[in-house]
C-alpha positions as CSV (number, residue, x, y, z in Angstrom):
1,M,14.6,26.2,-15.3
2,S,12.5,25.3,-18.2
3,P,11.9,21.5,-18.8
4,S,12.2,22.0,-22.5
5,H,16.0,22.2,-22.4
6,S,17.3,19.9,-25.1
7,L,20.5,17.8,-25.3
8,T,20.8,18.6,-29.0
9,T,21.8,22.2,-28.3
10,H,25.4,21.1,-27.6
11,P,28.0,20.2,-30.2
12,L,29.2,16.6,-30.2
13,T,32.3,16.9,-28.1
14,A,33.7,15.3,-25.0
15,T,33.1,18.6,-23.2
16,A,29.4,18.4,-24.2
17,A,29.2,14.8,-22.9
18,G,30.7,16.0,-19.6
19,E,28.2,18.8,-19.4
20,H,25.3,16.3,-19.9
21,L,26.7,14.1,-17.1
22,R,27.1,17.0,-14.7
23,R,23.5,18.1,-15.4
24,L,22.2,14.5,-14.8
25,R,24.2,14.3,-11.6
26,R,22.7,17.5,-10.3
27,Q,19.2,16.5,-11.3
28,A,19.8,13.3,-9.2
29,R,21.0,15.6,-6.3
30,L,24.3,13.8,-6.0
31,S,27.6,15.3,-5.3
32,Q,30.7,14.2,-7.2
33,L,31.9,12.4,-4.2
34,E,28.6,10.5,-3.8
35,L,28.5,9.5,-7.5
36,S,32.2,8.5,-7.2
37,L,31.4,6.2,-4.3
38,I,28.4,4.6,-6.1
39,T,30.3,3.9,-9.3
40,G,33.9,3.3,-8.0
41,I,35.2,6.0,-10.3
42,S,37.6,8.4,-8.6
43,Q,36.2,11.8,-7.8
44,R,39.1,13.5,-9.6
45,H,38.5,11.5,-12.8
46,L,34.8,12.3,-12.6
47,S,35.6,16.0,-12.2
48,C,37.9,15.8,-15.3
49,V,35.2,14.1,-17.3
50,E,32.5,16.7,-16.4
51,T,34.8,19.6,-17.4
52,G,35.9,17.9,-20.6
53,R,39.6,17.6,-19.5
54,A,39.3,13.8,-19.8
55,K,37.5,11.7,-22.3
56,P,35.5,8.9,-20.6
57,S,35.8,5.3,-21.8
58,P,32.7,3.5,-22.9
59,S,32.7,1.4,-19.6
60,T,33.0,4.6,-17.6
61,L,30.1,6.2,-19.4
62,H,28.0,3.1,-19.0
63,A,28.7,3.0,-15.2
64,L,27.9,6.7,-14.8
65,L,24.7,6.6,-16.9
66,S,23.5,3.5,-15.2
67,A,24.0,4.9,-11.8
68,L,22.2,8.1,-12.8
69,D,19.3,6.0,-14.3
70,A,19.4,8.0,-17.6
71,P,16.8,7.1,-20.2
72,L,18.3,4.9,-23.0
73,E,17.7,7.5,-25.7
74,Q,19.6,10.1,-23.7
75,R,22.4,7.6,-23.1
76,N,22.7,7.2,-26.9
77,E,23.1,10.9,-27.3
78,I,25.8,11.1,-24.6
79,F,27.7,8.2,-26.2
80,L,27.6,10.1,-29.5
81,A,28.7,13.3,-27.8
82,A,31.7,11.4,-26.4
83,G,32.6,10.1,-29.8
84,F,31.2,6.5,-29.5
85,A,28.5,4.6,-31.4
86,P,25.0,4.5,-29.9
87,R,24.5,1.4,-27.7
88,Y,20.7,1.0,-27.8
89,M,18.3,0.4,-30.6
90,A,14.7,1.2,-31.0
91,S,12.5,-1.5,-32.4
92,T,9.7,-0.8,-34.8
93,P,6.1,-1.5,-33.6
94,D,5.9,-4.6,-35.9
95,A,9.2,-6.1,-34.8
96,P,8.9,-9.7,-33.5
97,A,10.4,-8.7,-30.1
98,M,7.7,-6.0,-29.7
99,A,5.0,-8.6,-30.4
100,M,6.2,-10.6,-27.4
101,V,6.3,-7.5,-25.3
102,H,2.8,-6.5,-26.2
103,D,1.5,-10.1,-25.5
104,A,3.1,-9.9,-22.0
105,I,1.6,-6.5,-21.4
106,E,-1.9,-7.7,-22.4
107,H,-1.5,-10.6,-20.0
108,I,-0.5,-8.3,-17.2
109,L,-3.4,-5.9,-17.9
110,Q,-6.0,-8.7,-17.9
111,A,-4.6,-10.3,-14.8
112,N,-5.0,-7.0,-12.9
113,N,-8.8,-6.9,-13.2
114,P,-10.7,-5.8,-11.2
115,A,-7.9,-3.3,-10.4
116,P,-7.4,-0.7,-13.1
117,A,-4.1,-0.8,-15.0
118,L,-2.8,1.6,-17.8
119,V,0.1,1.4,-20.2
120,I,1.8,4.7,-20.4
121,A,4.3,5.8,-23.2
122,S,7.2,8.2,-22.7
123,N,5.0,11.2,-23.6
124,W,2.3,10.0,-21.1
125,D,-0.1,8.8,-23.8
126,I,-2.2,5.9,-22.5
127,T,-1.5,3.2,-25.2
128,A,-3.5,0.4,-23.6
129,A,-5.7,-0.3,-20.6
130,N,-7.7,-3.0,-19.0
131,A,-11.5,-3.1,-18.7
132,S,-11.4,-1.9,-15.1
133,A,-9.6,1.3,-16.0
134,G,-12.4,2.1,-18.5
135,L,-15.0,1.3,-15.9
136,L,-13.4,3.6,-13.3
137,L,-13.3,6.5,-15.8
138,A,-17.0,5.8,-16.7
139,M,-18.0,5.9,-13.0
140,L,-16.4,9.3,-12.8
141,G,-18.0,10.7,-15.9
142,V,-14.7,11.3,-17.7
143,Q,-15.7,11.6,-21.4
144,T,-13.7,9.2,-23.5
145,T,-14.6,6.3,-25.7
146,Q,-11.7,4.3,-24.3
147,P,-8.7,5.1,-22.0
148,S,-6.2,4.6,-24.8
149,G,-7.4,7.8,-26.4
150,L,-6.2,9.9,-23.4
151,N,-2.9,11.4,-22.3
152,L,-2.6,10.8,-18.6
153,L,-0.8,14.1,-17.9
154,D,-3.3,16.1,-19.9
155,T,-6.3,14.6,-18.2
156,L,-4.8,15.1,-14.8
157,L,-3.9,18.8,-15.3
158,R,-6.4,20.2,-17.8
159,P,-9.8,21.3,-16.4
160,G,-12.6,18.9,-17.1
161,G,-10.4,15.8,-16.9
162,L,-9.6,13.1,-14.4
163,G,-7.9,15.6,-12.1
164,D,-11.2,17.3,-11.3
165,H,-12.4,14.1,-9.7
166,L,-9.5,13.7,-7.3
167,V,-10.0,14.5,-3.6
168,N,-6.3,15.2,-3.4
169,A,-5.9,16.8,-6.8
170,D,-3.3,19.3,-5.8
171,E,-1.0,16.6,-4.4
172,I,-1.4,14.2,-7.4
173,R,-1.0,17.1,-9.9
174,A,2.2,18.3,-8.2
175,I,3.7,14.8,-8.2
176,A,2.8,14.2,-11.9
177,W,4.1,17.6,-12.9
178,Q,7.4,17.2,-11.1
179,R,8.0,13.7,-12.6
180,A,7.1,14.9,-16.1
181,A,9.4,17.9,-15.8
182,R,12.3,15.7,-14.9
183,E,11.6,13.4,-17.9
184,A,11.1,16.3,-20.3
185,F,14.8,17.2,-20.1
186,S,15.4,14.4,-22.6
187,N,12.0,14.3,-24.2
188,P,11.2,17.3,-26.5
189,E,7.7,16.0,-27.2
190,L,6.9,15.8,-23.5
191,A,8.5,19.3,-22.9
192,E,6.2,20.7,-25.6
193,L,3.1,19.1,-23.9
194,L,4.1,20.6,-20.6
195,R,4.3,24.1,-22.1
196,K,0.7,23.8,-23.2
197,L,-0.7,22.5,-19.9
198,P,-1.6,24.5,-16.8
199,G,1.0,23.8,-14.2
200,P,0.1,23.3,-10.5
201,T,-0.1,26.5,-8.5
202,D,1.6,25.1,-5.4
203,L,4.6,22.8,-5.9
204,P,5.9,21.3,-2.7
205,L,9.6,22.0,-1.9
206,S,10.3,18.4,-1.1
207,P,8.6,15.0,-1.5
208,A,5.9,14.0,1.0
209,L,7.2,12.2,4.0
210,S,4.6,9.4,3.7
211,P,6.0,6.2,2.2
212,V,2.9,5.8,0.0
213,V,0.7,8.3,-1.9
214,L,-2.9,7.4,-2.4
215,T,-4.9,8.5,-5.4
216,R,-8.2,9.5,-3.8
217,V,-11.1,9.5,-6.2
218,R,-14.5,11.1,-5.7
219,S,-17.2,8.8,-7.1
220,G,-20.7,9.9,-6.4
221,Q,-21.2,10.2,-2.6
222,S,-18.2,7.9,-1.8
223,E,-14.5,8.0,-2.0
224,L,-12.4,5.4,-3.7
225,N,-8.7,5.0,-2.7
226,F,-6.0,3.6,-4.9
227,L,-2.3,2.9,-4.3
228,S,-0.3,3.6,-7.5
229,T,2.6,1.3,-8.4
230,F,4.5,0.9,-11.7
231,T,5.8,-2.1,-13.7
232,T,8.7,-1.6,-16.1
233,F,10.8,-4.0,-18.1
234,G,13.9,-4.9,-16.2
235,M,17.3,-4.2,-17.8
236,P,15.9,-3.3,-21.3
237,L,18.3,-2.8,-24.1
238,D,15.7,-1.4,-26.5
239,I,14.4,2.2,-26.3
240,S,10.9,1.2,-27.4
241,V,10.6,-1.3,-24.6
242,A,12.2,1.0,-22.0
243,S,9.8,3.8,-22.8
244,L,6.8,1.8,-21.7
245,R,5.5,1.5,-18.1
246,I,2.4,0.0,-16.6
247,E,0.6,1.9,-13.8
248,H,-1.4,-0.2,-11.5
249,L,-4.2,1.4,-9.4
250,I,-4.5,-1.1,-6.6
251,P,-7.6,-0.6,-4.4
252,A,-6.3,0.5,-1.0
253,D,-9.3,-0.5,1.2
254,R,-12.2,-2.9,1.3
255,Q,-14.9,-0.6,0.0
256,T,-12.8,0.3,-3.1
257,W,-12.2,-3.5,-3.8
258,Q,-15.9,-4.1,-3.4
259,V,-16.9,-1.3,-5.8
260,M,-14.3,-2.3,-8.5
261,T,-15.1,-6.1,-8.1
262,A,-18.9,-5.5,-8.5
263,A,-18.4,-3.2,-11.5
264,Y,-16.1,-5.7,-13.2
265,A,-18.4,-8.6,-12.5
266,Q,-21.3,-6.7,-14.0
267,W,-19.3,-5.7,-17.1
268,S,-18.1,-9.3,-17.6
269,A,-21.6,-10.7,-17.4
270,A,-22.8,-8.2,-20.0
271,A,-19.8,-8.8,-22.2
272,G,-20.1,-12.6,-22.0
């Protein structure tokens, strides 16, 4: 199925809202019974909602969409499809609330040095990064004036980018592609980007059994290993805030810590 499928192809009706909910449930690989047990909504009522025979209340919609972890923008569209007003706003970049968010992000980025950290928007654009992220890219010879000029998905998948420097490139590219494909169901801009990029040739049928996935980077004659984790804003009510996430590349062994610490210390001495 193409990741470019758009919610806007359906008329704004209760039936359309039910179709969206059913698709989200299937994407989450949940049966009606499993979703019913999670939300406390009867399986029969859930079935009626999905087929359009029953109109869900706002509280029922909220419970289902929260359980399915639907993006806030997509939740707004489903509320509209069910005949209700949107629940979530999108702040402008110069809004006072966004200034506080960006101050918090800057603090987190700087506190992560010498571990690289990147701020990624909903279309996978890198909107900010700390000094260590730039130092890592420079070590690898990735051509960029600054990390915030890159799209992470593009540089992972397109030849000549960051993906070419990964020891386990096939694994990381497959993980990135699968995640982006899920997100693209409600993000036309991301869906368009995916159409332009070369997809992985070998997608695994199921996630890796390992509890962690290392990003293994080839740097000169050595290998640097990073554990990737994400920071998001808990319980956001704003689409602009919810769309941001911070990826932390935490050195996974002593050698990687030593290399990144030395590089950051040298950069700090030159900058100071």
